[in-house]
Phi, psi and omega in degrees: 000137180294144177293138180293133182260155179293136173279100188298312184293320179295318180293317180302324183292340180286336190274145171282166178299320179297319179295318179296319178297320180294329181292346183279358176233161180287165175248103189073206185277329196231006184237153164283166179271127181265087178290147180058234180259011180288136177287165177263133175280130181261125181248152174209151173291164180173037177299326180230028179145155185288127177245084185261116177236173174241181186292335184263330188237117183274000175280124184283150175291149181301140180207169177292129176259110178273166174304145179299153181306326179300327178277320179303325181295336180292349176281333187054035191233097178302326180297323177293318179296323176299314182297318178295317178301317179294322178298316178293321179299322179295321177293323180296316180297323180292330183262001178082022175270129185259331183226120180266125182276072184190156007269169172255122186242023178296152181283138172282101187272334183212140184296344179269002181306126186291341182247017178303332181296336179271348185255153187281313196198165168272358181254122185294327179293312180298313181300317182292316182293319178291320176299319178299316180295318179298315179301314180299321178295313179301310188284349173293343181264358183096350177276141176277153175248146178236107182280141186213169353252116191270107007207170178058036175267092190237010172217159181255319179299126181060032183295336181286346186231347186293154181239115178273102182262110190225135177289160192298321182294313178297321180301313185283322186277335185246303192277326179270335187303316180298327177291317180301317179292315182298329181292347175297339177273002178055059175297153181289335185210159173234135178257129177282160183268170178284321193287171168276154171236113180052046172095350181235133179303139181301329182292343180226032183261099185296323178302318183285309191277338181241304184300309182279303190296315186260309185290317183273316186266346177075022180291130181240012177275196182267143172254124186243146176279152163295161188291112180085015184275344187280129179262310180232107190297318182291323176294321178295319179298314180297327181283343177122009178274118186276312188236122178262127181241149354272205178304130180266359182055042173095346185293318181292323178297320177298318180296316180293319179297323177294321179292324175296320182294323181267002174084007181285339168224165180236169177297332178297325177295319177296314181301321180304314181285324179297322177302316182293323179291322176296319179294319176301313180300315181295325184282327190244342187290128172214143170292156177305135178210157176069191178214172177233156181268102183298324179293320178295318178294326177296319177296320178297317178297319178297312182295325177296316179298317180297325181285344188252350179298137183248127174270112183283318175199159183216076185300130176059024177062034184297323179267150004277156174286162177242159186293340181277356180282146171273124189237133170252131177252130181236154172110132179299332181290345174295334181262340186205063182284139175292130181250357181196167177268173180266159178117208189292343180265000188290122184262138168279099192288133172298320178222140176214067181294146178269165173305321178297321176301320183294319176302314181296318181297328180270003177069029180264120181280129179225164167254128182251130175230130182299314170086326181203164180208154174289346174272104186302333182294338182267347194291325178298315180295315181295324178294318178298319179298319179294320179295320178297318179295319180295325182296334181259016187233160175272338181208149177236127175253120182248121178265120181224167178167160177284161177303154181301135180288168188218129172303140176098348180210137179277157174295156182253348183204154173267356183284144165287158172306138188301328181293333177286315176301320181297318181299313180296316181299314183292320181292317180289324179296331179279359176090008179284150178273113192244133171249121177261123177254118182268118179252106181174174189258008182199174182292152175225157173288139180233084182294000000 
């Protein structure tokens, strides 16, 4: 028997104008406002694992940390993205999360983009298809997905003020296309971006939020702001932004009431967005239920990582190594490799084994040499130790990579830290057979 659905119009009629106005903003950091007897929808970040925090404590509860979307895209496998989405969705249902703020399908416009690790691809077809599969996986569990950041949010530095000026053909064929494809999975919500698009902030861009999203593409879900993206609440409401996050502590309500008083918006405009928020609540709200198998999700994360590793080159068929080889492992990242970027997607990982842990778990004997340090005074000694270890080995595995990227700021260089380049250069110059493992979320120069 079909589940009974909320009578939207009957429910809407119960609310006062003040209650309806209040519903257009969040309640605290992570909830919708539950007017009357309506429940509150609980939201959490989650492109590569559930990041569930509360209003007082920004440390997320432990969850499975999956490979970052930039790595998942290297699989070219929608079925894998569906499985990862479903795995995250199962954890969300157990923890009482109703709406997952993922996936992010923005185009990788420049290799230094600080949030490229959260985005799938520079190709709109690949980004859209993988995003669509992820959405379908998440929503198979009853949790809603919110695709973001709409649109043309392709840099992090000055993202709150930058203006993406794009001609119409490029906008539609490159920057909007992944969203259009992802919407085929019918996500419950779309999140607007911080930046301007052709002179108008995305949060109040009627062309973007109404003409394209609703009139042309037929999206009937809720449009949510990125956290703190709204500049003028009444203009954003008129343009098609339904829910402004987070809680404005009354400021947005004052703005809307002033706009009602001067006639720039009407109660019908408010009702339009409240209907969408009620529909979102009806579609995704569930009390926490069930449990998830942390070991199964860990296996899924492992298999996903294995499917996504990219072999850049294999000179003279050196790989794969064999167990009878004597192996030296170099590099501080072998002991502490970055597995995700910083910011709103950062997961408190249930497990985060290092490459060194993996060698030990498989019973493979290695010689480990740190090889380099950010402290230049130590590098000569560490390099000598690495050379000594390499001299007694059949193969040397060097773990290198740029620092973990961070939401809110773009990378400044494609170079690896100089001490890492020096280590590889010295080992190869000495005739050792070297495998360089790049740990990071974006391309680097490899001299």
